[in-house]
C-alpha positions as CSV (number, residue, x, y, z in Angstrom):
1,M,216.1,-138.1,-82.6
2,D,214.3,-141.4,-82.4
3,R,216.1,-142.9,-85.3
4,E,218.7,-145.6,-84.9
5,Q,222.2,-144.5,-85.7
6,G,222.5,-146.9,-88.6
7,E,219.5,-145.2,-90.3
8,L,221.0,-141.7,-90.1
9,Q,223.5,-142.4,-92.9
10,F,220.6,-142.7,-95.3
11,L,219.3,-139.2,-94.6
12,G,219.9,-137.1,-97.7
13,F,219.4,-133.4,-98.3
14,F,215.7,-133.3,-97.6
15,G,216.0,-135.9,-94.9
16,I,218.4,-133.7,-92.9
17,F,216.1,-130.7,-93.2
18,K,213.0,-132.9,-92.2
19,E,214.8,-134.3,-89.2
20,S,215.9,-130.8,-88.1
21,F,212.4,-129.4,-88.3
22,K,211.1,-132.5,-86.4
23,I,213.6,-132.0,-83.6
24,I,212.7,-128.3,-83.3
25,L,209.0,-128.9,-83.3
26,T,209.1,-131.9,-80.9
27,W,211.3,-130.0,-78.4
28,R,209.9,-126.5,-79.1
29,K,209.9,-125.5,-75.5
30,I,213.6,-125.9,-74.8
31,F,214.5,-124.4,-78.2
32,S,212.2,-121.5,-77.6
33,Q,214.0,-120.8,-74.4
34,I,217.4,-121.0,-76.0
35,T,216.2,-118.7,-78.8
36,L,214.8,-116.2,-76.3
37,V,217.9,-115.9,-74.2
38,L,220.7,-116.4,-76.8
39,I,219.5,-116.3,-80.4
40,L,217.2,-113.3,-80.2
41,P,220.0,-111.0,-78.8
42,L,222.4,-112.5,-81.4
43,S,220.0,-111.6,-84.2
44,F,219.3,-108.2,-82.8
45,I,223.1,-107.4,-82.7
46,F,223.6,-108.7,-86.2
47,L,220.9,-106.5,-87.7
48,A,221.5,-103.4,-85.5
49,H,225.2,-103.5,-86.5
50,M,224.2,-103.0,-90.2
51,Q,222.1,-100.0,-89.3
52,I,224.5,-98.3,-87.0
53,S,227.6,-98.9,-89.2
54,Q,225.8,-97.4,-92.1
55,L,224.8,-94.3,-90.1
56,I,228.3,-93.7,-88.8
57,F,229.9,-94.4,-92.2
58,F,227.6,-92.0,-94.0
59,K,228.4,-89.3,-91.5
60,I,232.1,-89.8,-92.2
61,L,231.5,-89.5,-95.9
62,V,229.5,-86.3,-95.5
63,H,232.2,-84.7,-93.3
64,Q,235.0,-85.8,-95.7
65,D,233.1,-84.2,-98.7
66,T,232.8,-81.0,-96.7
67,L,236.5,-81.2,-95.7
68,E,237.6,-81.4,-99.3
69,M,235.8,-78.1,-100.0
70,T,237.2,-76.3,-97.0
71,Q,240.4,-74.3,-97.1
72,V,243.4,-76.1,-95.4
73,G,244.6,-74.4,-92.2
74,T,241.4,-72.7,-91.3
75,P,239.7,-73.3,-87.9
76,K,236.8,-75.0,-89.7
77,Y,239.2,-77.4,-91.5
78,D,240.9,-78.3,-88.2
79,K,237.5,-78.9,-86.5
80,L,236.3,-81.1,-89.3
81,S,239.5,-83.1,-89.2
82,D,239.0,-83.7,-85.5
83,I,235.4,-84.7,-86.0
84,I,236.3,-87.2,-88.7
85,S,239.1,-88.7,-86.6
86,S,236.7,-89.1,-83.7
87,E,234.1,-90.7,-86.0
88,W,236.6,-93.2,-87.4
89,T,237.6,-94.1,-83.8
90,A,234.0,-94.6,-82.9
91,F,233.4,-96.7,-86.0
92,W,236.2,-99.1,-85.3
93,L,235.4,-99.3,-81.5
94,F,231.9,-100.1,-82.5
95,K,233.1,-102.8,-84.9
96,I,235.3,-104.4,-82.1
97,A,232.4,-104.4,-79.6
98,Y,230.1,-105.8,-82.3
99,F,232.4,-108.7,-83.2
100,T,233.1,-109.4,-79.5
101,F,229.4,-109.8,-78.6
102,L,228.6,-111.6,-81.8
103,L,231.4,-114.1,-81.1
104,I,230.3,-114.7,-77.5
105,L,226.6,-115.1,-78.3
106,S,227.2,-117.3,-81.4
107,L,229.5,-119.7,-79.5
108,L,227.1,-119.8,-76.5
109,S,224.2,-120.5,-78.8
110,T,226.2,-123.3,-80.6
111,S,227.1,-124.8,-77.2
112,A,223.5,-124.8,-76.0
113,V,222.0,-126.3,-79.2
114,V,224.6,-129.0,-79.7
115,Y,224.4,-130.1,-76.0
116,T,220.6,-130.1,-76.1
117,I,220.5,-132.3,-79.2
118,A,223.1,-134.6,-77.7
119,C,220.8,-135.0,-74.7
120,I,217.8,-135.6,-76.9
121,Y,219.8,-138.2,-78.8
122,T,220.7,-140.1,-75.6
123,A,217.2,-139.7,-74.2
124,K,218.4,-137.8,-71.2
125,P,216.1,-135.4,-69.3
126,I,216.9,-131.9,-70.4
127,T,215.9,-128.6,-68.9
128,F,216.9,-125.1,-69.8
129,K,218.6,-124.6,-66.5
130,K,220.8,-127.6,-67.2
131,V,221.7,-126.3,-70.6
132,M,222.7,-122.9,-69.3
133,S,224.8,-124.4,-66.5
134,V,226.8,-126.4,-69.1
135,V,227.1,-123.8,-71.8
136,P,230.0,-121.7,-70.2
137,K,232.1,-124.8,-69.8
138,V,231.6,-126.1,-73.4
139,W,232.1,-122.6,-74.8
140,K,235.8,-122.5,-73.9
141,R,236.6,-125.4,-76.3
142,L,234.6,-123.6,-79.1
143,V,236.7,-120.5,-78.6
144,V,239.9,-122.4,-79.5
145,T,238.2,-124.0,-82.6
146,F,236.9,-120.6,-83.7
147,L,240.4,-119.0,-83.4
148,W,241.9,-121.8,-85.6
149,S,239.1,-121.5,-88.1
150,Y,239.5,-117.7,-88.2
151,A,243.2,-118.1,-88.8
152,V,242.5,-120.5,-91.7
153,V,240.0,-117.9,-93.2
154,V,242.6,-115.1,-92.9
155,V,245.4,-117.2,-94.6
156,Y,243.0,-118.3,-97.3
157,N,241.9,-114.7,-98.1
158,I,245.5,-113.5,-98.2
159,I,246.5,-116.3,-100.6
160,A,243.4,-115.7,-102.6
161,A,244.0,-112.0,-102.8
162,V,247.6,-112.5,-104.0
163,L,246.6,-115.0,-106.7
164,F,243.6,-112.9,-107.7
165,I,245.7,-109.8,-108.2
166,T,248.4,-111.7,-110.0
167,L,246.1,-113.5,-112.4
168,W,243.9,-110.5,-113.1
169,T,246.9,-108.3,-113.8
170,Q,248.2,-110.9,-116.3
171,A,244.8,-111.0,-117.9
172,V,244.5,-107.2,-118.2
173,Y,247.9,-107.0,-120.1
174,H,247.7,-110.2,-122.1
175,V,244.1,-110.8,-122.9
176,P,242.6,-108.3,-125.4
177,A,239.0,-109.5,-125.5
178,L,236.8,-107.9,-122.8
179,G,234.4,-110.9,-122.8
180,F,237.3,-113.2,-122.0
181,K,238.5,-111.0,-119.2
182,I,235.0,-111.1,-117.7
183,A,234.9,-114.9,-118.0
184,I,238.3,-115.1,-116.1
185,L,236.9,-112.8,-113.4
186,V,233.8,-115.0,-113.0
187,V,235.8,-118.2,-112.8
188,L,238.1,-116.6,-110.1
189,I,235.1,-115.6,-108.1
190,I,233.5,-119.0,-108.4
191,I,236.7,-120.8,-107.3
192,Y,237.1,-118.4,-104.3
193,S,233.4,-119.0,-103.3
194,V,233.8,-122.8,-103.5
195,G,236.8,-122.5,-101.2
196,M,235.0,-120.3,-98.7
197,L,232.0,-122.7,-98.7
198,Y,234.3,-125.6,-97.9
199,I,236.0,-123.8,-95.1
200,T,232.6,-122.8,-93.7
201,M,231.4,-126.4,-93.8
202,V,234.5,-127.6,-92.0
203,W,234.1,-124.8,-89.4
204,H,230.5,-125.5,-88.6
205,L,231.0,-129.3,-88.2
206,A,234.2,-128.7,-86.2
207,S,232.1,-126.7,-83.7
208,V,229.9,-129.8,-83.1
209,V,233.0,-132.0,-82.9
210,S,234.5,-129.7,-80.2
211,V,231.5,-130.2,-78.0
212,L,230.9,-133.9,-78.5
213,E,234.4,-135.3,-78.9
214,D,237.8,-135.0,-77.4
215,F,239.0,-132.7,-80.2
216,Y,239.1,-129.0,-80.5
217,G,241.0,-126.4,-82.4
218,I,242.9,-127.6,-85.5
219,K,242.3,-131.3,-84.5
220,A,238.5,-130.7,-84.6
221,M,238.8,-129.2,-88.1
222,I,240.8,-132.2,-89.3
223,K,238.2,-134.5,-87.8
224,S,235.4,-132.4,-89.4
225,K,237.1,-132.6,-92.8
226,N,237.4,-136.4,-92.5
227,L,233.8,-136.8,-91.4
228,M,232.5,-134.9,-94.4
229,K,234.1,-137.3,-96.9
230,G,231.3,-139.1,-98.7
231,N,228.7,-136.5,-97.7
232,M,230.4,-133.4,-99.3
233,R,227.6,-132.8,-101.9
234,V,224.8,-133.1,-99.3
235,A,226.7,-130.8,-96.8
236,A,227.4,-128.3,-99.6
237,A,223.8,-128.2,-100.7
238,V,222.6,-127.7,-97.1
239,F,225.0,-124.8,-96.4
240,V,224.3,-123.2,-99.8
241,V,220.5,-123.1,-99.0
242,V,221.2,-121.7,-95.5
243,G,223.6,-119.1,-97.0
244,V,221.0,-118.0,-99.5
245,C,218.6,-117.5,-96.6
246,F,221.1,-115.4,-94.7
247,V,221.9,-113.3,-97.8
248,G,218.2,-112.9,-98.6
249,I,217.4,-111.6,-95.1
250,Q,220.3,-109.3,-95.2
251,F,219.3,-107.9,-98.6
252,L,215.7,-107.3,-97.4
253,Y,216.9,-105.5,-94.3
254,E,219.4,-103.4,-96.3
255,F,216.8,-102.4,-98.9
256,F,213.7,-101.8,-96.7
257,V,215.2,-100.8,-93.3
258,V,218.7,-99.3,-93.8
259,L,217.8,-97.3,-96.9
260,K,215.3,-94.5,-96.5
261,C,211.9,-96.2,-96.9
262,P,208.7,-95.0,-95.2
263,L,208.8,-95.4,-91.5
264,G,206.0,-97.9,-91.4
265,V,207.7,-100.1,-94.0
266,R,211.0,-99.9,-92.2
267,I,209.4,-101.0,-88.8
268,G,207.4,-103.8,-90.4
269,M,210.2,-105.2,-92.5
270,G,212.6,-104.8,-89.6
271,I,210.4,-107.0,-87.4
272,V,209.9,-109.6,-90.2
273,C,213.7,-109.8,-90.9
274,Y,214.4,-110.0,-87.2
275,L,212.0,-113.0,-86.7
276,M,213.2,-114.7,-89.9
277,L,216.8,-114.4,-88.9
278,C,216.1,-115.9,-85.4
279,K,214.5,-118.9,-87.0
280,V,217.3,-119.3,-89.6
281,M,220.0,-119.1,-86.9
282,L,218.3,-121.7,-84.8
283,F,217.8,-124.0,-87.8
284,V,221.4,-123.7,-88.8
285,L,222.6,-124.8,-85.4
286,V,220.3,-127.8,-85.4
287,V,221.1,-128.7,-89.0
288,Q,224.9,-128.8,-88.4
289,T,224.4,-131.1,-85.4
290,V,222.1,-133.4,-87.3
291,L,224.7,-133.4,-90.2
292,Y,227.4,-134.4,-87.6
293,F,225.4,-137.5,-86.6
294,V,224.7,-138.3,-90.3
295,C,228.4,-138.2,-91.1
296,K,229.3,-140.3,-88.1
297,S,226.7,-142.9,-89.2
298,Y,228.0,-142.8,-92.8
299,H,231.5,-143.7,-91.6
300,H,230.1,-146.4,-89.3
301,E,231.5,-144.7,-86.2
302,N,229.2,-145.8,-83.5
303,I,228.3,-143.3,-80.8
304,D,227.6,-145.3,-77.6
305,K,224.5,-143.7,-76.2
306,S,225.1,-144.8,-72.6
307,S,228.7,-143.6,-72.6
308,L,227.7,-140.3,-74.2
309,A,224.9,-139.9,-71.6
310,D,227.4,-140.4,-68.8
311,H,229.7,-137.8,-70.2
312,L,226.9,-135.3,-70.8
313,E,226.1,-135.8,-67.1
314,D,229.7,-135.0,-66.2
315,Y,229.2,-131.5,-67.7
316,L,227.0,-130.7,-64.8
317,G,229.8,-131.2,-62.3
318,E,233.5,-130.7,-62.9
319,Y,234.0,-130.3,-66.6
320,V,235.2,-133.7,-68.1
321,R,235.9,-133.7,-71.8
322,L,234.1,-136.3,-73.8
323,K,236.6,-139.1,-74.6
324,S,237.1,-140.1,-78.2
325,K,236.8,-143.8,-77.3
326,D,233.3,-143.1,-76.0
327,V,231.8,-141.1,-78.8
328,Q,233.7,-142.2,-81.9
329,M,235.7,-144.9,-83.7
330,E,233.8,-148.0,-82.5
331,Q,233.5,-149.5,-86.0
332,L,230.1,-151.1,-86.8
333,E,230.0,-154.3,-88.7
334,V,228.7,-153.7,-92.3
């Protein structure tokens, strides 16, 4: 990032994407190493989860259909019941293992990319060995932020579900026109999606805050929310494009790999989706970090490069959190 901090505030939608691509291409060696060690396994787990979950779930459905046609109390019925119980246990154990590894790798990847870009920003020498020695220490702060973000998502979904059921029930009984009911349903879905997009944006930016500032957990989310003020449209556009890429890759994988396509097509599309997902995941992590610097610049919060560089160096010894006085709230004169 060879731009001066004052220039970053002028980066719009295309500028953020261009800057992110430039960083990845300029420092392709270190990002390739991060991708190979962290993002490749993360992408593999994400796609493999779709395939394995589908296989287990289809087996459960087949056995349940057979169970419904079997006489209750017979040895065959009891055997099928035991098989179904075992399969459900395996299904949920697999889900728990999947989310555990997904969380660990995603937070480690975030730590690695954010720390790397911070080093690039401060012109500090950076090696893959340095990054990997720092990542476990930074990761602990991200866990707290993730737990708070996850709690917000759970509460949001509970509230949304209650409101959705209430409003939809009222619409069913009091609105006679089918077209109007469909319009209400569409509006509810749009409102819910906008809310989830906002939470996602806060969550991603809070992850960067947790690494580079003396905030984590709910405080990092509040800081993230404040930073996005004035850049909400740009941030939303960035995350919508990224989300479309994720959904597109997932759709292609579901259609060509999970479903029963010819073996050659499944292998080919599986490899394509895998490589595309790796690139998108890396790009998302770089974009969210660039967006952080853009938001800081927009609010005229100077990041002292020398102080930040000193603190980045502290990560290599005993873990010393980045002080807020070093990396934020030094107001620039406008």
